[in-house]
C-alpha positions as CSV (number, residue, x, y, z in Angstrom):
1,M,0.0,0.0,0.0
2,R,1.3,3.5,-0.9
3,S,-1.6,6.0,-0.5
4,S,-4.5,6.1,1.9
5,V,-7.2,8.7,1.2
6,E,-8.9,9.6,4.5
7,I,-11.4,12.0,6.0
8,Y,-11.2,13.5,9.5
9,N,-14.2,14.8,11.4
10,I,-13.2,17.7,13.7
11,R,-16.4,17.3,15.8
12,T,-16.2,13.6,16.5
13,R,-12.4,13.5,16.3
14,Q,-12.6,10.4,14.3
15,S,-11.1,9.5,10.9
16,R,-12.3,7.1,8.2
17,I,-10.6,5.6,5.2
18,V,-12.2,6.3,1.8
19,W,-9.8,4.4,-0.4
20,Q,-6.3,2.8,-0.4
21,T,-4.1,2.0,-3.3
22,S,-0.5,1.0,-4.2
23,A,-0.3,4.1,-6.5
24,L,0.7,7.6,-5.4
25,F,-2.3,9.9,-5.1
26,E,-2.2,13.5,-3.8
27,A,-4.1,16.6,-2.7
28,P,-7.8,15.8,-2.3
29,N,-10.3,18.6,-3.0
30,W,-13.9,18.2,-1.8
31,A,-16.6,18.9,-4.4
32,P,-19.1,21.6,-3.3
33,D,-21.9,19.0,-3.5
34,G,-20.1,16.8,-1.0
35,R,-20.2,13.7,-3.2
36,F,-16.7,13.3,-4.4
37,L,-13.0,14.1,-4.0
38,M,-10.7,15.3,-6.8
39,L,-7.1,14.1,-6.6
40,N,-4.1,13.8,-8.9
41,S,-1.9,10.8,-9.7
42,D,0.9,10.4,-12.2
43,G,0.0,13.7,-14.0
44,L,-3.7,13.0,-14.3
45,I,-6.8,14.2,-12.4
46,Y,-9.2,11.8,-10.8
47,R,-12.7,11.9,-9.2
48,L,-13.2,9.6,-6.2
49,P,-16.6,9.1,-4.6
50,V,-16.6,10.1,-0.9
51,A,-18.7,7.0,-0.1
52,G,-15.7,4.9,-1.1
53,D,-17.9,2.4,-3.0
54,T,-16.1,2.7,-6.4
55,P,-12.5,3.4,-7.5
56,P,-11.5,6.8,-8.8
57,M,-12.2,7.8,-12.4
58,I,-10.0,9.9,-14.7
59,V,-11.1,13.4,-15.6
60,D,-10.4,14.1,-19.2
61,T,-7.9,17.0,-19.3
62,E,-6.9,16.5,-22.9
63,F,-3.3,17.6,-23.5
64,A,-2.7,18.4,-19.8
65,V,-1.3,15.1,-18.6
66,A,1.5,16.5,-16.4
67,C,-0.8,17.9,-13.6
68,N,0.8,18.5,-10.2
69,N,-1.0,18.6,-6.8
70,D,-2.1,22.2,-7.2
71,H,-5.7,21.9,-8.3
72,G,-9.2,22.7,-7.1
73,I,-12.9,22.8,-7.9
74,S,-14.8,26.1,-8.3
75,P,-17.3,27.2,-5.6
76,D,-20.2,26.4,-7.8
77,G,-18.7,23.0,-8.8
78,T,-18.7,23.6,-12.6
79,L,-15.0,24.2,-13.2
80,V,-11.7,22.9,-12.0
81,A,-8.4,24.7,-11.9
82,I,-5.3,22.7,-12.7
83,S,-1.5,23.3,-12.8
84,D,0.2,21.6,-15.7
85,K,3.6,21.8,-17.5
86,V,3.0,20.1,-20.8
87,E,2.5,23.2,-23.0
88,F,5.4,25.3,-21.7
89,G,7.7,23.0,-19.8
90,K,6.8,25.0,-16.6
91,S,3.7,24.9,-14.5
92,A,0.9,27.0,-15.9
93,I,-2.6,27.4,-14.5
94,Y,-5.6,26.3,-16.6
95,V,-9.3,26.1,-16.1
96,L,-11.7,23.5,-17.6
97,A,-15.1,22.0,-17.0
98,A,-15.2,19.9,-13.8
99,T,-16.5,17.0,-15.8
100,G,-13.5,17.2,-18.2
101,G,-12.7,19.1,-21.4
102,K,-10.2,21.3,-23.1
103,P,-8.1,23.4,-20.6
104,R,-8.0,27.2,-21.1
105,L,-4.8,29.0,-20.1
106,V,-5.1,31.6,-17.4
107,T,-1.6,32.5,-16.4
108,R,1.0,33.6,-19.0
109,N,3.7,34.4,-16.4
110,L,5.4,31.2,-15.4
111,P,5.9,29.1,-13.5
112,S,2.6,29.5,-11.6
113,Y,1.0,27.0,-9.1
114,W,-2.7,27.3,-8.4
115,H,-3.8,27.2,-4.7
116,G,-7.2,28.7,-4.1
117,W,-10.5,30.0,-5.6
118,S,-12.0,33.2,-4.3
119,P,-15.4,32.5,-2.6
120,D,-17.2,34.3,-5.5
121,G,-15.4,32.1,-8.1
122,Q,-13.9,35.1,-9.9
123,R,-10.2,35.0,-9.0
124,F,-7.4,32.5,-8.3
125,A,-4.7,32.8,-5.6
126,Y,-1.5,31.1,-6.5
127,C,2.3,30.9,-6.0
128,G,4.3,32.4,-8.8
129,I,8.1,32.1,-9.2
130,R,9.5,35.1,-10.9
131,D,13.3,35.4,-11.2
132,D,13.6,32.6,-8.6
133,V,11.5,34.6,-6.1
134,F,8.4,32.8,-4.7
135,D,5.5,35.2,-4.1
136,I,1.7,35.2,-3.8
137,Y,-0.4,36.5,-6.7
138,T,-4.1,36.6,-7.7
139,I,-5.6,36.8,-11.1
140,A,-9.0,36.8,-12.7
141,V,-10.3,33.4,-13.8
142,E,-10.6,34.9,-17.3
143,G,-6.9,35.8,-17.2
144,G,-5.3,39.2,-17.6
145,E,-2.8,41.0,-15.4
146,E,-1.8,39.3,-12.2
147,M,-1.8,41.1,-8.8
148,R,1.2,40.7,-6.6
149,L,0.5,40.5,-2.9
150,T,4.0,39.7,-1.5
151,H,7.3,41.1,-2.6
152,G,10.1,38.6,-1.9
153,E,10.0,38.6,1.9
154,G,11.4,35.1,2.1
155,R,9.6,32.2,0.3
156,N,5.8,32.7,0.0
157,D,3.7,29.8,-1.0
158,G,0.4,27.9,-0.4
159,P,-2.2,30.7,-0.5
160,D,-5.9,30.0,0.2
161,Y,-8.8,32.5,0.6
162,S,-10.8,33.0,3.8
163,P,-14.5,32.2,3.2
164,D,-15.5,35.9,3.4
165,G,-12.9,36.7,0.6
166,N,-11.2,39.4,2.6
167,W,-8.0,37.5,3.4
168,I,-5.5,35.2,1.8
169,Y,-3.7,32.9,4.2
170,F,-0.3,31.5,3.1
171,N,3.0,30.2,4.4
172,S,6.1,32.3,4.4
173,S,9.8,31.8,5.5
174,R,10.3,35.6,6.0
175,T,11.2,35.1,9.7
176,G,13.5,32.1,9.0
177,T,11.2,29.2,9.7
178,M,8.1,28.6,7.5
179,Q,5.1,30.0,9.3
180,I,1.5,30.9,8.5
181,W,0.6,34.5,7.5
182,R,-2.3,36.3,6.0
183,V,-2.5,39.3,3.7
184,P,-5.6,41.3,2.5
185,A,-6.9,39.9,-0.7
186,L,-6.9,43.4,-2.3
187,G,-3.3,44.1,-1.1
188,G,-1.8,45.4,2.0
189,S,0.5,44.5,4.9
190,A,0.9,40.8,5.8
191,E,0.1,39.6,9.4
192,R,1.8,36.7,11.1
193,I,-0.6,34.0,12.3
194,T,1.6,31.2,13.8
195,D,4.7,31.5,15.9
196,S,5.8,27.9,16.4
197,P,9.0,25.8,16.4
198,Y,7.7,23.9,13.4
199,G,7.7,24.5,9.7
200,D,4.0,25.3,9.0
201,W,2.6,24.8,5.5
202,F,-0.6,24.9,3.4
203,P,-3.2,26.7,5.6
204,H,-6.8,26.0,4.6
205,P,-9.6,28.0,6.1
206,S,-12.8,26.2,6.9
207,P,-16.0,27.2,5.0
208,K,-17.4,28.2,8.3
209,G,-14.7,30.8,8.8
210,D,-13.8,29.5,12.3
211,K,-10.8,27.2,11.8
212,I,-7.7,26.6,9.7
213,V,-6.1,23.2,9.1
214,F,-2.5,23.0,8.1
215,V,0.6,20.7,8.1
216,S,3.6,21.1,10.3
217,Y,7.0,19.7,9.7
218,D,9.9,19.5,12.2
219,G,11.5,22.8,12.4
220,D,14.8,21.7,10.7
221,V,13.0,20.4,7.6
222,F,13.5,22.5,4.5
223,D,10.8,22.9,1.9
224,H,7.8,20.4,2.0
225,P,9.1,16.9,1.1
226,R,7.0,13.8,1.0
227,D,7.5,10.7,3.2
228,L,8.2,12.3,6.6
229,D,6.4,12.2,9.9
230,V,4.3,15.4,10.1
231,R,1.6,16.9,12.2
232,V,-1.9,17.9,11.1
233,R,-2.9,20.9,13.2
234,L,-5.9,23.0,13.7
235,M,-6.3,26.6,14.9
236,D,-8.7,29.6,15.1
237,M,-8.5,32.1,12.2
238,D,-6.4,34.4,14.3
239,G,-3.8,31.7,15.2
240,S,-5.1,31.0,18.7
241,N,-6.1,27.7,20.2
242,V,-3.6,25.7,18.1
243,E,-3.8,22.0,18.6
244,T,-2.3,18.9,17.0
245,L,-5.1,16.6,15.7
246,F,-2.9,13.7,14.7
247,E,0.5,12.8,13.3
248,L,1.0,10.8,10.1
249,F,3.6,9.8,7.5
250,G,3.1,12.2,4.7
251,G,3.9,15.8,3.9
252,Q,4.0,16.8,0.2
253,G,0.7,15.7,-1.3
254,T,-1.1,15.2,2.1
255,M,-3.2,18.3,1.6
256,N,-1.6,20.8,-0.7
257,S,-4.9,22.2,-1.9
258,P,-8.2,23.2,-0.4
259,N,-9.6,20.1,1.3
260,W,-12.6,20.9,3.6
261,S,-16.0,19.4,3.2
262,P,-18.8,21.9,2.2
263,D,-20.2,21.9,5.7
264,G,-16.8,22.6,7.4
265,D,-17.1,19.6,9.7
266,E,-14.5,17.4,7.9
267,F,-11.4,17.6,5.8
268,A,-9.8,15.1,3.4
269,Y,-6.1,14.2,3.4
270,V,-3.7,11.5,2.1
271,R,-1.6,9.3,4.4
272,Y,1.4,7.6,2.8
273,F,3.2,4.4,3.5
274,P,6.9,3.9,3.0
275,V,8.1,2.6,-0.4
276,S,9.1,-1.0,0.1
């Protein structure tokens, strides 16, 4: 076994297994109708029923067959954003019908890695690397000029919108260790949210606007590699009441993209098993 797709309920504090496989699967997104998860594996995008009664099915992304784990379903469930490198040799963000179809290019500045939809479905938040500098950007779903929200203060990555659309939460190494920050979605000064000895990555605000789930590495771990013991942690939107929900063998791919259930009571993640 390599990947275990699981769901954790923050009310009951119980988890359940949806599906396990010997293949490497990553980054589950929860569909707005609550019926399925969207994941990636070996460059392709898949739909997996939450009920776990059938195996995942491939979503037709036509030429885009080098998708990474930066993908997500639109708030109304009709579209999916993907990050793929086939066309340019670098990750570019595309949008296509959630049921499959021809991807439409959104970002022309590359590489760009998708991370979040605005609650109104009109904009993307993403990490862009420009001249080897990692920063947070937003752009209209229709494309056009990108808006830069950070300016090279360390490495900035993993942005996701608050459910009211006012803030973008992200992780940044500007203080030395990767921590969680937030910045106004329309631009402004960033605020630090976590102050921990760990390397904190991939903050995902709950649809209820009350909690954020994120992954924490040991403080001496650089970047966000796979196949390490990490912590899945939960906190209030302002960084208070931080708690470790559980530890797992994971990291990269565990929950790189938005992963909450529509009701905000559960989140999906992937647990990994060592390669034998």
